[in-house]
N, C-alpha and C positions, 0 to 999 in steps of 0.2 A: 628844663624841671621845674618849672614855674605852669609851664601848660601842664604839665603832667599833674600836676596837682589838684590843681582847676580843670582838667578834665577826670578826673576822679573824684571830685566832688557834685560835678554836675548834678543835677537830675537827670533820671533817664525816662524810657518811655511810658512808664505807669504803674501801676498795684492796682488789683482791680478787687470790691466788693459788690456784696447784692443787697441793693434795697429793695422794699415792696411797696404798694400803694392800693389804696383798697379806696372805690370808689362808686355810687349809688348810680351813677349814669355812666354811658363809656367814652371816654374819652380820650383824648390825642397830647392833651394840653395843660392841664390838672396834676404834672409831678411837684406835686412842693407838701411842706410841712404838714397840713389845712390834713391831707392824704397818708402823709408816710408813716408806714405802718410798722417796719421793719426797718435796720440798715446797719449792717453786720461795717464795724471801725477796721479799720487798717491798721495794724498795728503790732510789734512784734519787730519790727524791719532788724532789726541789731539783733538778732536772734544768730545762732548759730546755722538754722533752716527756718528764712523768713517764710511766709503765706505771700508765696506774689500772687498769687490767682483763688477768688472764690466770685468765679464769672458760669458763664454760661447757664441762667436759671432758666429752667420749667420747671410748668406746675401741671401738677395733675390733678384730678378731683375721683375717690372711690373711696365709697363709702359712708359720707360723709364728711370726709377727711379730704384736706389739701395735704400733698406731696411736691416739696418743691427738692429736686436734682440741680444738681451743680458741679461743678468743674471744682477740685482743691488741688493745686499744686504749691508742694512748701522747697524752696532752696533747690538744686536739681534733679529733685524726684522728678519722675513720672503723675503726669497730674489723674488724679481717682476720680471718681465717681459718689457721691456722699449724697446724702438724703436727711430733712429734717421733715414731721406731718406738726399737724394742728386740726385740732375739731374747733376752734374759738376765734382763730385768728389774732390770739393774744398768747396762751401758752404752747412751747413748739419744746419738740423730743430734741434727745440730743442724737449730734448727727452721726451717721451709720455710713461708712465704707458699704457702696452698694455691687461693686464694679470696681476690679482694679483688675490689669494687664502685665506684664512685661515690657508693655509700650505703651506712650500715653495716650492719655484720654483724655476726652476734652464734650462739649457740644451736646450732651445726652438727651437728645432728643425719643422723649416718651410718648406714646400712642395705646392706643386698645385698636384691636380688630379681630372679629369673629369671639368674641368673648374674655380673649388672651390681652395681656400687656408687655409690648415690647418694648424695645430701647434700640436707638441706631446711636452711636455717641462716633465721635471725631473720633479715626485711630487712622492716622495718616502716619506715624511710623510703621503700622505695620502695611504699609502701600496698597489696603484695603476696604472698604465697606460692609462692618458688622452686622448682626441682626442678632439681638439677643434678646431671651423670653423672662419674666420676672416668674419669683415663687407667688403664694399665695399673698403676702404681707409686704411684696416690692422690696422686702431689705436683701435679696440679692437677684441677679441676672442671669442667666447661660447661657451660653452661645448657642446660637443654633444654625445660622447661615451664612455665607459672606455673599452679600450682594451683588460684589463689584469691586474685578482685582485693578488695581492703578498704572499705570505707567508709571515708568521711573523718570523724572525729569532734571534737569539739570535747577541748582539755583535755590535760595529759601524758602519754603513752603508754598512749594509747587505740588506736593498732593493733593488730594482731594478734601476738604475742610467743610465745616458746617454744615453739614447734613441733614435731609428730612426727609420725609413721603407724606404726600399729599395725593388719597384718594379721591376722582369725581370717575362715574359712571361704569365702580367695574374696575379703573384705570391706575393703578399706583404709577403715580409721578415720583422720580428720583433729582430735587435737586442735590445740588453740591457746588463745587469750584476748587481750581487751583492757577496756579501763573503760567504762563507763559509766558517766555521773553520780559518777565518781571513785569508782563500787566494779568491783571486776575479775572479771569473768564467766567461765569457762571453756567454752567450745563446741564440739561436735563436731559435722563432719561425716562423710561417708559416699562412697564411688565404688566402681561396678566394677569402674576402669579408673584404674592409675595413672597410667598415659601420656596416655591418650585422653580419657576420663574426664571429666565432668565431678561436681564435687564439693556433693553434696546436703547442705544443713542438716539435722542430725534432729533428730525431733521432738521428746524431749527435750533438746535446747538450751535456753536452757546448763545445762548437767550441775552445775554450782556456781555460787552465787552469793557470794565472799565475799575480802576482801583475808587475811586468812588462806589461807584454805586453796584460793583460784578459777587459780593462776598458775606454770606450769612450774615444776617444780626439774629434772628430765632424764626421759627416758623412762619405759613400764613396764618394771616389773622380777617377772621371775617367783620368787618367796621360797616354797620347798617347793611349788609348785603354785597362791602365791593372787598375782592378777595384781594389784601394786600399782604406783596412780598412784603421782609423787613430785609434791608441792606446798610451794613456799617462802611461808615466811610474810613476810608484808609489811603486814599488819595495825598495828605500829608501828613498822615502821621497815625499810626495802627491799634484801629477804635474809638474814634474821634469824636464819631456821633453818628445816629441811625437818621435813616429815611423811607421812606413806604414807596412805591411801585404796586398802581392796580395791575392786576391781572385782566383782561379782558377779552381775553382768547386761551384755549390749554383743550388738547387735544392733541393724536398720536401723530396729527397731521399740522397743526397750527400751534403758534404760541405772539400770545403779545399781549404787550404790557406797557403801561406811562406811569413818567411818573405824579405822588398823588402825593407828599410831604416831604419836606426837607429840615434835617438839621430837630430832630424833638429835642434835643439836650442843650442845643446855647443859649447862651448867657442863664445857666438857670447852676445859683450855687449848691443844689444836690448833686451836680456833676461836673466836678471840676474842670475836670480834663476831659470832658467828653462820659462816653459811656458805648458797649459796641451790643446790649441785645436788649429785646424784649419781646415780651410772652404776656397774653391776657386771658384768663379765665372766670368765668361766671361760679361766686361762692358764699353763701350766704348771704344772697339779696343781693351784690354787691362784683363788682366785678373785680378784682385783683390784677394787678401787674407789675413783673417780676424782671428788672432792670439789674445793671450792674453799672457803679461806676471809676473813674480813673482819676487816680491821682498822681504828680506826677512825687516819683519819691525817687530819695539818695536811698539805696543797701547799701554793702558791703561788699557783697557777689559781682559787684558790676569790677570790683578789681580783679578778682577772675579775666574777666573779657579783656578788660582795660587790658593785659599785661599780658594775655594771649595776641591781642592784633598787635602789641609792638613787638614780640619774640614773632611772630610772620614775617614783620615788615624786614624785621631786621636780617631773616634767613635769606629772605627776595633778594635783598641786597650785598649779602654776598655770593 
């Protein structure tokens, strides 16, 4: 009984919330109070449906306004995609739900192609990678097509997650990842046509096999001409830090990358237990950095998982 009580009150994997930084220079080191412009609080974990994730932030600029898209997940509900926006980096609008489905959504990668704005969210519970198109004011997204159907794999968190597109020389490269025998594989697909083309598995895929580097932590970054793939470190814990990898070559027949920078958020009190997202845009003569931070916290809903685990173990013994 004593061990059961101790287990129940133990801090868990963590709760995520968003924080933004602004800097006149492009940097990978100055995530500090001086440049912090917004930090969502972690609170209400005692409520019936505690907010566990306000995470996976993506920034998008349109008509001199900055849009912030992110995942929100409360309690046992499916994650939804929300949006807030600002014209001055001071006043932000109230959150609007721009996309929800009968399955979990997260990682809302938003991009523009030929004058239209699209989103590719993570939709692993639907066993698919889906493309959505925005309305004029970006308050709603409509399903357009399925880019890739996923194989059914056994195990936890095995389907394609954290997906984004990178366009180069007219080719659309689709980055995604899944677990194979509990090891994360970073996969690469490509197509000549976003709206109608088939996405073909790259001959170099998987391009990374690693729990430390295999899962995406944001879309590609252009850092002084270096094209960087952002990965989240899941080697020892989920979403504990961010690493960067420079893409040396990418085309239909070749892919090569090398490690560029490790552990961006380590030993930073603004990221108490890490973080797993980085996205950067240029807005109002400043670079705006969207990150999320993690805190290991206790929440009542863990009782459900604890009891379920105990019941499952008991039934196996019988």
